[in-house]
MARNUPA-24216 format. One record per residue (C-alpha): residue number from 1; x, y, z. Coordinates in pm, 1 decimal. Layout:
! residues N
kegu i->NUM&px->X&py->Y&pz->Z
...
! end
This chain:
! residues 428
kegu i->1&px->-5437.6&py->-3908.6&pz->2554.5
kegu i->2&px->-5745.0&py->-3782.8&pz->2734.5
kegu i->3&px->-6098.6&py->-3790.6&pz->2599.0
kegu i->4&px->-6157.0&py->-3463.9&pz->2411.3
kegu i->5&px->-6497.0&py->-3435.2&pz->2580.2
kegu i->6&px->-6319.3&py->-3362.5&pz->2909.6
kegu i->7&px->-6171.0&py->-3044.7&pz->2759.6
kegu i->8&px->-6515.6&py->-2931.9&pz->2644.4
kegu i->9&px->-6722.5&py->-3035.1&pz->2944.1
kegu i->10&px->-6480.8&py->-3031.0&pz->3241.0
kegu i->11&px->-6175.9&py->-2819.1&pz->3149.4
kegu i->12&px->-6128.5&py->-2735.7&pz->3517.7
kegu i->13&px->-6042.5&py->-3101.7&pz->3588.9
kegu i->14&px->-5753.0&py->-3081.6&pz->3341.4
kegu i->15&px->-5635.5&py->-2751.2&pz->3489.7
kegu i->16&px->-5644.9&py->-2903.2&pz->3839.8
kegu i->17&px->-5453.8&py->-3212.2&pz->3720.5
kegu i->18&px->-5184.6&py->-2996.0&pz->3560.0
kegu i->19&px->-5149.1&py->-2795.1&pz->3881.5
kegu i->20&px->-5123.3&py->-3113.0&pz->4090.4
kegu i->21&px->-4854.8&py->-3244.3&pz->3855.7
kegu i->22&px->-4650.9&py->-2922.5&pz->3884.8
kegu i->23&px->-4716.3&py->-2861.2&pz->3515.0
kegu i->24&px->-4749.3&py->-2500.2&pz->3400.1
kegu i->25&px->-4916.5&py->-2573.8&pz->3064.6
kegu i->26&px->-5205.6&py->-2337.8&pz->2988.1
kegu i->27&px->-5509.3&py->-2510.4&pz->2837.8
kegu i->28&px->-5675.2&py->-2188.0&pz->2717.2
kegu i->29&px->-5498.9&py->-2225.3&pz->2381.3
kegu i->30&px->-5632.0&py->-2579.6&pz->2351.2
kegu i->31&px->-5984.7&py->-2465.3&pz->2434.0
kegu i->32&px->-5961.6&py->-2193.3&pz->2165.8
kegu i->33&px->-5822.4&py->-2437.4&pz->1906.6
kegu i->34&px->-6099.0&py->-2685.4&pz->1977.7
kegu i->35&px->-6361.2&py->-2408.7&pz->1954.3
kegu i->36&px->-6221.0&py->-2289.8&pz->1619.9
kegu i->37&px->-6213.8&py->-2649.2&pz->1495.8
kegu i->38&px->-6578.1&py->-2707.7&pz->1588.2
kegu i->39&px->-6683.8&py->-2379.7&pz->1427.8
kegu i->40&px->-6500.8&py->-2472.8&pz->1107.1
kegu i->41&px->-6658.0&py->-2820.1&pz->1106.9
kegu i->42&px->-7000.2&py->-2660.2&pz->1144.7
kegu i->43&px->-6933.9&py->-2420.4&pz->854.6
kegu i->44&px->-6815.5&py->-2701.9&pz->628.8
kegu i->45&px->-7118.9&py->-2914.4&pz->714.3
kegu i->46&px->-7354.5&py->-2622.2&pz->643.7
kegu i->47&px->-7188.2&py->-2551.3&pz->309.7
kegu i->48&px->-7200.0&py->-2918.5&pz->211.3
kegu i->49&px->-7568.5&py->-2932.4&pz->302.9
kegu i->50&px->-7630.9&py->-2621.9&pz->93.3
kegu i->51&px->-7436.2&py->-2771.3&pz->-198.9
kegu i->52&px->-7638.3&py->-3092.4&pz->-181.6
kegu i->53&px->-7964.0&py->-2896.9&pz->-178.0
kegu i->54&px->-7870.8&py->-2670.9&pz->-468.1
kegu i->55&px->-7730.0&py->-2966.0&pz->-664.6
kegu i->56&px->-8073.8&py->-3125.4&pz->-646.4
kegu i->57&px->-8230.2&py->-2797.3&pz->-762.0
kegu i->58&px->-7986.2&py->-2779.9&pz->-1051.9
kegu i->59&px->-8078.1&py->-3135.2&pz->-1151.3
kegu i->60&px->-8450.0&py->-3045.6&pz->-1142.1
kegu i->61&px->-8396.3&py->-2732.2&pz->-1352.5
kegu i->62&px->-8203.1&py->-2925.6&pz->-1613.9
kegu i->63&px->-8475.5&py->-3187.4&pz->-1616.3
kegu i->64&px->-8730.2&py->-2914.1&pz->-1679.3
kegu i->65&px->-8502.5&py->-2752.2&pz->-1938.8
kegu i->66&px->-8450.8&py->-2441.4&pz->-1723.4
kegu i->67&px->-8128.4&py->-2241.2&pz->-1700.5
kegu i->68&px->-7910.4&py->-2332.8&pz->-1402.6
kegu i->69&px->-7596.3&py->-2131.9&pz->-1489.3
kegu i->70&px->-7621.8&py->-1894.3&pz->-1192.9
kegu i->71&px->-7666.2&py->-2186.7&pz->-952.4
kegu i->72&px->-7373.5&py->-2372.7&pz->-1105.0
kegu i->73&px->-7145.3&py->-2067.5&pz->-1069.8
kegu i->74&px->-7260.8&py->-2018.2&pz->-711.3
kegu i->75&px->-7185.7&py->-2380.7&pz->-627.9
kegu i->76&px->-6838.0&py->-2352.5&pz->-772.7
kegu i->77&px->-6771.5&py->-2073.9&pz->-522.9
kegu i->78&px->-6919.2&py->-2288.8&pz->-247.3
kegu i->79&px->-6690.2&py->-2575.2&pz->-351.1
kegu i->80&px->-6388.5&py->-2345.0&pz->-336.1
kegu i->81&px->-6495.3&py->-2225.5&pz->9.0
kegu i->82&px->-6534.8&py->-2585.3&pz->127.5
kegu i->83&px->-6186.9&py->-2668.7&pz->-2.4
kegu i->84&px->-6038.9&py->-2366.0&pz->172.6
kegu i->85&px->-6214.0&py->-2440.1&pz->501.4
kegu i->86&px->-6117.8&py->-2809.6&pz->484.4
kegu i->87&px->-5751.3&py->-2709.1&pz->456.1
kegu i->88&px->-5788.1&py->-2476.3&pz->753.4
kegu i->89&px->-5966.0&py->-2753.6&pz->942.3
kegu i->90&px->-5677.4&py->-2993.3&pz->884.3
kegu i->91&px->-5429.5&py->-2732.1&pz->1007.5
kegu i->92&px->-5638.4&py->-2670.6&pz->1319.3
kegu i->93&px->-5663.1&py->-3044.6&pz->1385.5
kegu i->94&px->-5285.5&py->-3086.3&pz->1347.8
kegu i->95&px->-5215.9&py->-2794.0&pz->1582.3
kegu i->96&px->-5464.3&py->-2924.2&pz->1837.1
kegu i->97&px->-5330.4&py->-3281.5&pz->1829.3
kegu i->98&px->-4969.9&py->-3166.7&pz->1869.7
kegu i->99&px->-5066.2&py->-2971.6&pz->2181.2
kegu i->100&px->-5309.3&py->-3238.1&pz->2308.9
kegu i->101&px->-5038.8&py->-3505.8&pz->2301.0
kegu i->102&px->-4843.6&py->-3303.3&pz->2558.3
kegu i->103&px->-5126.3&py->-3305.2&pz->2814.1
kegu i->104&px->-5053.0&py->-3565.4&pz->3086.0
kegu i->105&px->-5301.7&py->-3810.3&pz->3230.5
kegu i->106&px->-5536.6&py->-3708.3&pz->3511.5
kegu i->107&px->-5429.2&py->-3860.2&pz->3845.8
kegu i->108&px->-5667.4&py->-4100.2&pz->4019.1
kegu i->109&px->-5849.8&py->-3956.0&pz->4321.6
kegu i->110&px->-5650.5&py->-4182.0&pz->4557.2
kegu i->111&px->-5311.6&py->-4044.0&pz->4447.7
kegu i->112&px->-5143.6&py->-3820.4&pz->4710.9
kegu i->113&px->-5104.5&py->-3459.9&pz->4596.8
kegu i->114&px->-4755.5&py->-3318.1&pz->4626.1
kegu i->115&px->-4469.6&py->-3152.6&pz->4438.8
kegu i->116&px->-4225.7&py->-3446.0&pz->4417.0
kegu i->117&px->-4108.0&py->-3770.7&pz->4581.1
kegu i->118&px->-4124.1&py->-3607.2&pz->4925.4
kegu i->119&px->-4504.4&py->-3643.9&pz->4909.4
kegu i->120&px->-4497.3&py->-4015.9&pz->4823.4
kegu i->121&px->-4682.1&py->-4237.1&pz->5071.2
kegu i->122&px->-4535.9&py->-4556.6&pz->5210.0
kegu i->123&px->-4793.8&py->-4836.1&pz->5186.4
kegu i->124&px->-4610.4&py->-5130.0&pz->5342.4
kegu i->125&px->-4274.8&py->-5293.8&pz->5400.7
kegu i->126&px->-4166.5&py->-5653.6&pz->5364.4
kegu i->127&px->-3880.0&py->-5821.4&pz->5549.0
kegu i->128&px->-3596.6&py->-5657.3&pz->5736.8
kegu i->129&px->-3265.4&py->-5505.8&pz->5624.3
kegu i->130&px->-2983.3&py->-5759.9&pz->5654.9
kegu i->131&px->-2792.1&py->-5739.1&pz->5982.8
kegu i->132&px->-2430.8&py->-5732.4&pz->5869.2
kegu i->133&px->-2172.2&py->-5731.1&pz->6150.4
kegu i->134&px->-1909.1&py->-5573.1&pz->5926.4
kegu i->135&px->-1878.6&py->-5263.7&pz->5709.5
kegu i->136&px->-2075.6&py->-5334.7&pz->5393.4
kegu i->137&px->-1928.5&py->-5251.3&pz->5054.3
kegu i->138&px->-2127.3&py->-5093.8&pz->4769.8
kegu i->139&px->-2187.7&py->-5320.1&pz->4472.7
kegu i->140&px->-1941.2&py->-5142.6&pz->4245.3
kegu i->141&px->-1656.1&py->-5219.7&pz->4485.1
kegu i->142&px->-1748.8&py->-5588.4&pz->4517.9
kegu i->143&px->-1831.5&py->-5622.0&pz->4149.8
kegu i->144&px->-1495.2&py->-5483.3&pz->4049.2
kegu i->145&px->-1307.8&py->-5701.7&pz->4299.0
kegu i->146&px->-1490.9&py->-6017.5&pz->4187.5
kegu i->147&px->-1461.5&py->-5920.4&pz->3818.5
kegu i->148&px->-1840.1&py->-5930.2&pz->3770.8
kegu i->149&px->-1860.3&py->-5626.2&pz->3545.8
kegu i->150&px->-1625.6&py->-5386.1&pz->3373.3
kegu i->151&px->-1717.4&py->-5019.7&pz->3328.6
kegu i->152&px->-1378.3&py->-4909.7&pz->3195.4
kegu i->153&px->-1380.9&py->-5141.6&pz->2895.5
kegu i->154&px->-1747.6&py->-5058.2&pz->2835.1
kegu i->155&px->-1654.7&py->-4689.6&pz->2822.7
kegu i->156&px->-1379.9&py->-4773.7&pz->2571.9
kegu i->157&px->-1619.3&py->-4942.1&pz->2330.1
kegu i->158&px->-1938.9&py->-4742.4&pz->2394.1
kegu i->159&px->-1883.8&py->-4444.2&pz->2623.4
kegu i->160&px->-1993.3&py->-4344.5&pz->2971.8
kegu i->161&px->-2287.8&py->-4513.0&pz->3147.4
kegu i->162&px->-2242.3&py->-4852.0&pz->2985.7
kegu i->163&px->-2118.4&py->-5170.6&pz->3147.5
kegu i->164&px->-1982.8&py->-5508.5&pz->3034.8
kegu i->165&px->-2097.4&py->-5800.7&pz->3248.5
kegu i->166&px->-1819.1&py->-6056.2&pz->3277.4
kegu i->167&px->-1781.2&py->-6409.2&pz->3409.9
kegu i->168&px->-2001.7&py->-6478.4&pz->3709.8
kegu i->169&px->-2156.5&py->-6133.5&pz->3670.6
kegu i->170&px->-2288.3&py->-6228.3&pz->3327.2
kegu i->171&px->-2408.5&py->-6565.9&pz->3457.6
kegu i->172&px->-2583.1&py->-6410.9&pz->3756.0
kegu i->173&px->-2751.7&py->-6149.3&pz->3535.4
kegu i->174&px->-2875.0&py->-6423.2&pz->3300.2
kegu i->175&px->-2992.8&py->-6634.9&pz->3594.4
kegu i->176&px->-3193.9&py->-6343.8&pz->3732.5
kegu i->177&px->-3365.4&py->-6283.7&pz->3399.7
kegu i->178&px->-3453.7&py->-6650.4&pz->3352.5
kegu i->179&px->-3575.2&py->-6682.3&pz->3711.9
kegu i->180&px->-3807.3&py->-6381.9&pz->3676.8
kegu i->181&px->-3948.8&py->-6502.0&pz->3344.2
kegu i->182&px->-4011.4&py->-6847.0&pz->3490.8
kegu i->183&px->-4200.6&py->-6703.2&pz->3787.4
kegu i->184&px->-4418.5&py->-6477.6&pz->3574.4
kegu i->185&px->-4498.7&py->-6739.6&pz->3310.2
kegu i->186&px->-4520.4&py->-7054.9&pz->3522.6
kegu i->187&px->-4667.6&py->-6915.2&pz->3844.9
kegu i->188&px->-4840.6&py->-6587.5&pz->3756.8
kegu i->189&px->-4993.4&py->-6677.8&pz->3420.6
kegu i->190&px->-4822.5&py->-6430.1&pz->3186.6
kegu i->191&px->-4750.8&py->-6508.1&pz->2821.2
kegu i->192&px->-4388.7&py->-6446.3&pz->2727.8
kegu i->193&px->-4310.0&py->-6206.6&pz->2442.2
kegu i->194&px->-3973.4&py->-6130.1&pz->2284.5
kegu i->195&px->-4038.4&py->-5810.2&pz->2085.7
kegu i->196&px->-3829.5&py->-5598.4&pz->1848.2
kegu i->197&px->-3595.1&py->-5353.2&pz->2016.9
kegu i->198&px->-3650.5&py->-5084.2&pz->1752.2
kegu i->199&px->-3994.7&py->-4927.3&pz->1708.8
kegu i->200&px->-4142.4&py->-4650.1&pz->1496.6
kegu i->201&px->-4260.3&py->-4305.7&pz->1608.2
kegu i->202&px->-4627.8&py->-4403.1&pz->1609.4
kegu i->203&px->-4555.1&py->-4684.4&pz->1854.7
kegu i->204&px->-4366.7&py->-4449.3&pz->2087.4
kegu i->205&px->-4655.3&py->-4201.1&pz->2074.3
kegu i->206&px->-4896.5&py->-4484.6&pz->2154.0
kegu i->207&px->-4757.5&py->-4543.2&pz->2503.2
kegu i->208&px->-4681.9&py->-4177.0&pz->2575.9
kegu i->209&px->-4302.7&py->-4164.9&pz->2541.8
kegu i->210&px->-4337.3&py->-3918.2&pz->2254.3
kegu i->211&px->-4347.2&py->-3630.5&pz->2209.9
kegu i->212&px->-4289.0&py->-3556.9&pz->2580.0
kegu i->213&px->-3969.7&py->-3759.2&pz->2637.5
kegu i->214&px->-3801.4&py->-3752.0&pz->2296.6
kegu i->215&px->-3475.8&py->-3608.5&pz->2431.8
kegu i->216&px->-3434.8&py->-3917.6&pz->2650.1
kegu i->217&px->-3456.9&py->-4158.9&pz->2355.0
kegu i->218&px->-3194.4&py->-4307.9&pz->2125.8
kegu i->219&px->-3303.4&py->-4313.2&pz->1761.6
kegu i->220&px->-3177.4&py->-4387.9&pz->1413.7
kegu i->221&px->-3170.6&py->-4110.0&pz->1153.6
kegu i->222&px->-3258.3&py->-4277.1&pz->824.9
kegu i->223&px->-3564.0&py->-4481.0&pz->924.0
kegu i->224&px->-3641.3&py->-4279.2&pz->1241.0
kegu i->225&px->-3669.9&py->-4587.9&pz->1455.0
kegu i->226&px->-3630.6&py->-4563.5&pz->1831.7
kegu i->227&px->-3445.3&py->-4801.2&pz->2062.1
kegu i->228&px->-3704.3&py->-4902.1&pz->2319.9
kegu i->229&px->-3675.9&py->-4744.3&pz->2666.9
kegu i->230&px->-3881.1&py->-5033.5&pz->2806.4
kegu i->231&px->-4059.6&py->-5343.4&pz->2673.1
kegu i->232&px->-4384.2&py->-5169.2&pz->2768.1
kegu i->233&px->-4364.9&py->-4981.8&pz->2436.5
kegu i->234&px->-4369.7&py->-5269.4&pz->2182.7
kegu i->235&px->-4568.9&py->-5508.5&pz->2402.0
kegu i->236&px->-4856.4&py->-5268.2&pz->2474.7
kegu i->237&px->-4870.3&py->-5174.7&pz->2106.9
kegu i->238&px->-4909.7&py->-5538.5&pz->1999.1
kegu i->239&px->-5284.7&py->-5469.1&pz->2002.5
kegu i->240&px->-5282.3&py->-5115.9&pz->1862.5
kegu i->241&px->-5566.3&py->-5047.2&pz->1614.8
kegu i->242&px->-5741.9&py->-5366.9&pz->1723.5
kegu i->243&px->-6086.7&py->-5439.0&pz->1866.2
kegu i->244&px->-6057.8&py->-5720.9&pz->2118.6
kegu i->245&px->-6331.3&py->-5942.1&pz->2254.3
kegu i->246&px->-6436.5&py->-5882.9&pz->2615.6
kegu i->247&px->-6374.9&py->-6248.3&pz->2696.9
kegu i->248&px->-6009.1&py->-6211.3&pz->2588.7
kegu i->249&px->-5945.3&py->-5971.8&pz->2876.3
kegu i->250&px->-5734.7&py->-5947.5&pz->3080.8
kegu i->251&px->-5437.8&py->-6004.4&pz->2850.7
kegu i->252&px->-5114.4&py->-6057.7&pz->3047.2
kegu i->253&px->-4773.4&py->-6036.9&pz->2882.7
kegu i->254&px->-4420.0&py->-6053.5&pz->3017.9
kegu i->255&px->-4106.0&py->-5971.8&pz->2822.9
kegu i->256&px->-3734.8&py->-5954.8&pz->2882.0
kegu i->257&px->-3551.9&py->-5689.1&pz->2681.1
kegu i->258&px->-3253.8&py->-5462.6&pz->2706.7
kegu i->259&px->-3375.0&py->-5104.5&pz->2760.2
kegu i->260&px->-3211.8&py->-4789.3&pz->2624.9
kegu i->261&px->-3235.5&py->-4441.4&pz->2776.3
kegu i->262&px->-3022.8&py->-4133.8&pz->2727.9
kegu i->263&px->-3099.2&py->-4021.3&pz->3085.4
kegu i->264&px->-3066.5&py->-3666.8&pz->2951.5
kegu i->265&px->-3169.3&py->-3501.5&pz->3276.5
kegu i->266&px->-2967.8&py->-3719.2&pz->3513.7
kegu i->267&px->-2603.1&py->-3639.9&pz->3444.0
kegu i->268&px->-2408.9&py->-3635.4&pz->3768.6
kegu i->269&px->-2659.3&py->-3864.4&pz->3945.3
kegu i->270&px->-2569.7&py->-4217.2&pz->4057.0
kegu i->271&px->-2263.0&py->-4229.8&pz->3833.6
kegu i->272&px->-2108.8&py->-4528.4&pz->4011.3
kegu i->273&px->-2221.1&py->-4884.9&pz->3956.2
kegu i->274&px->-2516.6&py->-5025.0&pz->3768.5
kegu i->275&px->-2816.1&py->-4825.3&pz->3886.0
kegu i->276&px->-2832.7&py->-4562.7&pz->3610.3
kegu i->277&px->-2704.1&py->-4685.9&pz->3274.0
kegu i->278&px->-2786.9&py->-4599.2&pz->2914.1
kegu i->279&px->-2851.4&py->-4971.5&pz->2856.7
kegu i->280&px->-2994.7&py->-5205.8&pz->3117.5
kegu i->281&px->-3195.8&py->-5527.4&pz->3136.7
kegu i->282&px->-3552.2&py->-5557.4&pz->3255.8
kegu i->283&px->-3836.3&py->-5806.7&pz->3269.6
kegu i->284&px->-4159.8&py->-5618.3&pz->3203.0
kegu i->285&px->-4521.4&py->-5697.7&pz->3290.1
kegu i->286&px->-4802.9&py->-5561.1&pz->3071.6
kegu i->287&px->-5178.2&py->-5598.1&pz->3115.6
kegu i->288&px->-5464.3&py->-5499.9&pz->2886.0
kegu i->289&px->-5786.6&py->-5510.4&pz->3087.9
kegu i->290&px->-6151.0&py->-5407.8&pz->3107.7
kegu i->291&px->-6205.6&py->-5063.9&pz->3267.2
kegu i->292&px->-6426.4&py->-5184.0&pz->3552.2
kegu i->293&px->-6155.1&py->-5391.7&pz->3719.3
kegu i->294&px->-5835.0&py->-5214.7&pz->3618.3
kegu i->295&px->-5751.6&py->-5101.8&pz->3972.7
kegu i->296&px->-5801.1&py->-5452.3&pz->4104.6
kegu i->297&px->-5564.5&py->-5567.7&pz->3829.4
kegu i->298&px->-5313.5&py->-5301.7&pz->3935.5
kegu i->299&px->-5300.2&py->-5443.8&pz->4288.2
kegu i->300&px->-5248.2&py->-5793.9&pz->4144.8
kegu i->301&px->-4971.5&py->-5661.3&pz->3919.5
kegu i->302&px->-4793.1&py->-5516.1&pz->4221.6
kegu i->303&px->-4815.6&py->-5851.7&pz->4399.6
kegu i->304&px->-4668.8&py->-6026.8&pz->4095.3
kegu i->305&px->-4368.6&py->-5793.4&pz->4105.6
kegu i->306&px->-4337.6&py->-5823.8&pz->4484.1
kegu i->307&px->-4321.6&py->-6201.2&pz->4459.7
kegu i->308&px->-3980.1&py->-6175.5&pz->4291.3
kegu i->309&px->-3835.0&py->-5973.7&pz->4579.1
kegu i->310&px->-3988.7&py->-6203.6&pz->4838.3
kegu i->311&px->-3849.6&py->-6514.7&pz->4671.9
kegu i->312&px->-3506.7&py->-6350.0&pz->4664.7
kegu i->313&px->-3541.9&py->-6259.5&pz->5033.3
kegu i->314&px->-3480.9&py->-5888.4&pz->4973.8
kegu i->315&px->-3619.6&py->-5624.9&pz->5209.4
kegu i->316&px->-3828.8&py->-5362.5&pz->5030.2
kegu i->317&px->-4101.7&py->-5105.1&pz->5072.5
kegu i->318&px->-4400.9&py->-5017.9&pz->4855.9
kegu i->319&px->-4480.5&py->-4649.7&pz->4802.4
kegu i->320&px->-4764.6&py->-4474.6&pz->4622.4
kegu i->321&px->-4625.6&py->-4196.1&pz->4405.8
kegu i->322&px->-4753.5&py->-3841.7&pz->4446.1
kegu i->323&px->-4895.6&py->-3633.7&pz->4162.2
kegu i->324&px->-4560.2&py->-3457.2&pz->4125.4
kegu i->325&px->-4359.9&py->-3778.8&pz->4099.1
kegu i->326&px->-4578.7&py->-3981.5&pz->3861.8
kegu i->327&px->-4494.1&py->-4054.7&pz->3500.5
kegu i->328&px->-4657.3&py->-3850.9&pz->3223.3
kegu i->329&px->-4902.1&py->-4122.2&pz->3115.8
kegu i->330&px->-4987.6&py->-4270.4&pz->3454.2
kegu i->331&px->-5312.3&py->-4229.4&pz->3645.2
kegu i->332&px->-5173.3&py->-4407.5&pz->3951.8
kegu i->333&px->-4831.0&py->-4557.1&pz->4020.4
kegu i->334&px->-4665.5&py->-4764.2&pz->4289.8
kegu i->335&px->-4290.2&py->-4799.8&pz->4327.3
kegu i->336&px->-4116.0&py->-5097.8&pz->4481.6
kegu i->337&px->-3797.0&py->-4979.4&pz->4649.8
kegu i->338&px->-3544.3&py->-5241.2&pz->4753.1
kegu i->339&px->-3290.0&py->-5194.5&pz->5031.0
kegu i->340&px->-2921.6&py->-5176.8&pz->4932.8
kegu i->341&px->-2702.9&py->-5252.4&pz->5235.4
kegu i->342&px->-2380.5&py->-5128.0&pz->5078.2
kegu i->343&px->-2510.1&py->-4772.4&pz->5043.2
kegu i->344&px->-2775.1&py->-4792.4&pz->5319.5
kegu i->345&px->-3061.2&py->-4666.4&pz->5108.1
kegu i->346&px->-3365.3&py->-4775.9&pz->4909.5
kegu i->347&px->-3358.0&py->-4775.2&pz->4530.4
kegu i->348&px->-3660.7&py->-4809.7&pz->4305.8
kegu i->349&px->-3654.6&py->-5148.0&pz->4134.9
kegu i->350&px->-4005.2&py->-5151.4&pz->3989.5
kegu i->351&px->-4275.9&py->-4902.9&pz->3899.2
kegu i->352&px->-4629.9&py->-5040.4&pz->3852.1
kegu i->353&px->-4885.7&py->-4813.8&pz->3687.4
kegu i->354&px->-5245.0&py->-4794.2&pz->3571.6
kegu i->355&px->-5281.8&py->-4569.8&pz->3266.7
kegu i->356&px->-5660.3&py->-4619.3&pz->3246.2
kegu i->357&px->-5751.2&py->-4549.8&pz->2880.0
kegu i->358&px->-5479.5&py->-4286.4&pz->2823.0
kegu i->359&px->-5250.3&py->-4516.8&pz->2624.0
kegu i->360&px->-5538.7&py->-4708.6&pz->2467.4
kegu i->361&px->-5674.2&py->-4388.3&pz->2310.7
kegu i->362&px->-5334.3&py->-4301.0&pz->2167.4
kegu i->363&px->-5275.7&py->-4654.1&pz->2036.2
kegu i->364&px->-5645.0&py->-4718.0&pz->1956.2
kegu i->365&px->-5678.4&py->-5038.6&pz->2162.0
kegu i->366&px->-6046.9&py->-5121.1&pz->2206.6
kegu i->367&px->-6279.9&py->-5404.9&pz->2299.7
kegu i->368&px->-6639.8&py->-5498.4&pz->2229.8
kegu i->369&px->-6851.1&py->-5550.4&pz->2541.5
kegu i->370&px->-7144.0&py->-5789.9&pz->2595.9
kegu i->371&px->-7389.4&py->-5541.5&pz->2443.6
kegu i->372&px->-7173.4&py->-5498.3&pz->2134.5
kegu i->373&px->-7056.7&py->-5150.3&pz->2234.3
kegu i->374&px->-6697.6&py->-5055.1&pz->2148.6
kegu i->375&px->-6492.8&py->-4920.9&pz->2440.8
kegu i->376&px->-6131.5&py->-4832.4&pz->2505.3
kegu i->377&px->-5933.5&py->-5082.0&pz->2713.1
kegu i->378&px->-5731.5&py->-4989.2&pz->3018.2
kegu i->379&px->-5358.4&py->-5063.4&pz->3008.2
kegu i->380&px->-5120.2&py->-5136.2&pz->3295.4
kegu i->381&px->-4754.0&py->-5215.8&pz->3320.8
kegu i->382&px->-4483.2&py->-5276.0&pz->3575.8
kegu i->383&px->-4121.3&py->-5380.2&pz->3600.5
kegu i->384&px->-4092.6&py->-5737.2&pz->3707.0
kegu i->385&px->-3801.0&py->-5636.3&pz->3767.8
kegu i->386&px->-3508.3&py->-5418.6&pz->3649.6
kegu i->387&px->-3181.1&py->-5607.2&pz->3700.7
kegu i->388&px->-2974.6&py->-5287.4&pz->3713.8
kegu i->389&px->-3121.5&py->-5227.8&pz->4060.4
kegu i->390&px->-3187.3&py->-5590.5&pz->4153.6
kegu i->391&px->-2838.3&py->-5732.4&pz->4096.4
kegu i->392&px->-2675.3&py->-5458.1&pz->4308.3
kegu i->393&px->-2921.6&py->-5534.6&pz->4589.7
kegu i->394&px->-2827.4&py->-5903.1&pz->4581.7
kegu i->395&px->-2454.8&py->-5822.7&pz->4576.9
kegu i->396&px->-2480.3&py->-5577.7&pz->4866.0
kegu i->397&px->-2732.6&py->-5759.8&pz->5085.9
kegu i->398&px->-2581.7&py->-6107.1&pz->5044.8
kegu i->399&px->-2214.6&py->-6010.3&pz->5080.1
kegu i->400&px->-1997.3&py->-6200.5&pz->5326.5
kegu i->401&px->-1733.6&py->-6069.5&pz->5570.2
kegu i->402&px->-1464.7&py->-6232.2&pz->5354.9
kegu i->403&px->-1572.2&py->-6034.6&pz->5047.0
kegu i->404&px->-1779.3&py->-6300.4&pz->4871.0
kegu i->405&px->-2152.9&py->-6323.4&pz->4794.8
kegu i->406&px->-2408.3&py->-6581.6&pz->4906.1
kegu i->407&px->-2629.0&py->-6684.3&pz->4614.4
kegu i->408&px->-3003.0&py->-6659.2&pz->4695.0
kegu i->409&px->-3152.7&py->-7007.0&pz->4712.2
kegu i->410&px->-3400.9&py->-6953.8&pz->4426.2
kegu i->411&px->-3117.7&py->-6868.9&pz->4186.5
kegu i->412&px->-2907.0&py->-7174.1&pz->4260.4
kegu i->413&px->-3084.4&py->-7406.3&pz->4011.3
kegu i->414&px->-2979.6&py->-7160.3&pz->3735.9
kegu i->415&px->-2614.5&py->-7169.5&pz->3849.9
kegu i->416&px->-2550.0&py->-7539.8&pz->3879.0
kegu i->417&px->-2672.9&py->-7546.7&pz->4241.4
kegu i->418&px->-2373.2&py->-7338.7&pz->4348.1
kegu i->419&px->-2425.6&py->-7158.6&pz->4678.7
kegu i->420&px->-2163.3&py->-6888.7&pz->4697.4
kegu i->421&px->-1926.3&py->-6666.8&pz->4505.1
kegu i->422&px->-1603.6&py->-6673.8&pz->4703.5
kegu i->423&px->-1375.1&py->-6377.1&pz->4766.9
kegu i->424&px->-1161.3&py->-6519.8&pz->4483.7
kegu i->425&px->-1452.5&py->-6497.4&pz->4241.1
kegu i->426&px->-1511.4&py->-6873.1&pz->4228.8
kegu i->427&px->-1850.1&py->-7046.9&pz->4237.9
kegu i->428&px->-1871.7&py->-7312.8&pz->4505.7
! end
């Protein structure tokens, strides 16, 4: 969440941010709630000060054997008024916090302003699209032919938008995950985490998924636990309610987890293949850093994600998301979009974001600086990467005229040094 001081001192900056994000929320109600809250706090403090003063006078009168009945009766009324106002204060605070949690982060000054993805800015490209001298197939055609995954049987046991990875498909998925974890831990200095897949409401609020995106989440009824939409949620919250030491920063974590999303607003989109499933696999990158170098750390995070695509030899582009295309909690986001030859288009395979102290305030993640002052950390995260977009890119870009798939060189050590999946679905 934002610093409450911004609402009091620079409400126009929040209004401008909401407009840039295509958000029609009106902050006048928040301003009024905060004003009422401050007025009630002031009244309670004045009444408590009066009660303390009169209590001392009552004590002096009793000491001097003077009657204090009128003062005692008056203070009982003051106590009742304090109790009443305290209840009202709690209600005001609850109402304010519920509304405040729905205010998105303020975009960084460098973020392009625009209504949606049409205003995104391309930063750079790497590599070239593969030059295939035959008509390329989409990954769902090749995957079905080579028996790499099975959507029909997944639908039988779970429903639409699920998939069963089978045979070489399962092996290739596992190889990708292990390869990405090895790169991030052995080359890029991240500590591997394997977190719980179910988290509580407070944890989801901490990273900004709730209350804004609750309809997109799967949850249990009895315990009200949520299946994680991304490893960002449990991993960032590892340090919730903690005060870290400055010298501990930056903290760098990587985690593989399945991810679960209802995709409530996406029915009818990308229904074929692996790119938009209710359950998918992802290796996540999370950083907890000092505020003064968080944007430098964001650029490094992007490079760490890019390294995976470069090692796999996949053509991609890096785009900076516009204000209308950014996530709720982000202050600045980059997307890595990888080329898919079978459908001749780019698909986002990683989103790397700086949340500044937006998540840290919600989760109460702080650090003590050299002068002993307590500050909120900045948090960052990025996909490093999502296999539901990465595996299709490999299948489509490395397909052969005969209907097989060349295995990228960096994945071969994880597949017994095999170099190709033949048109018969064999590893050779």
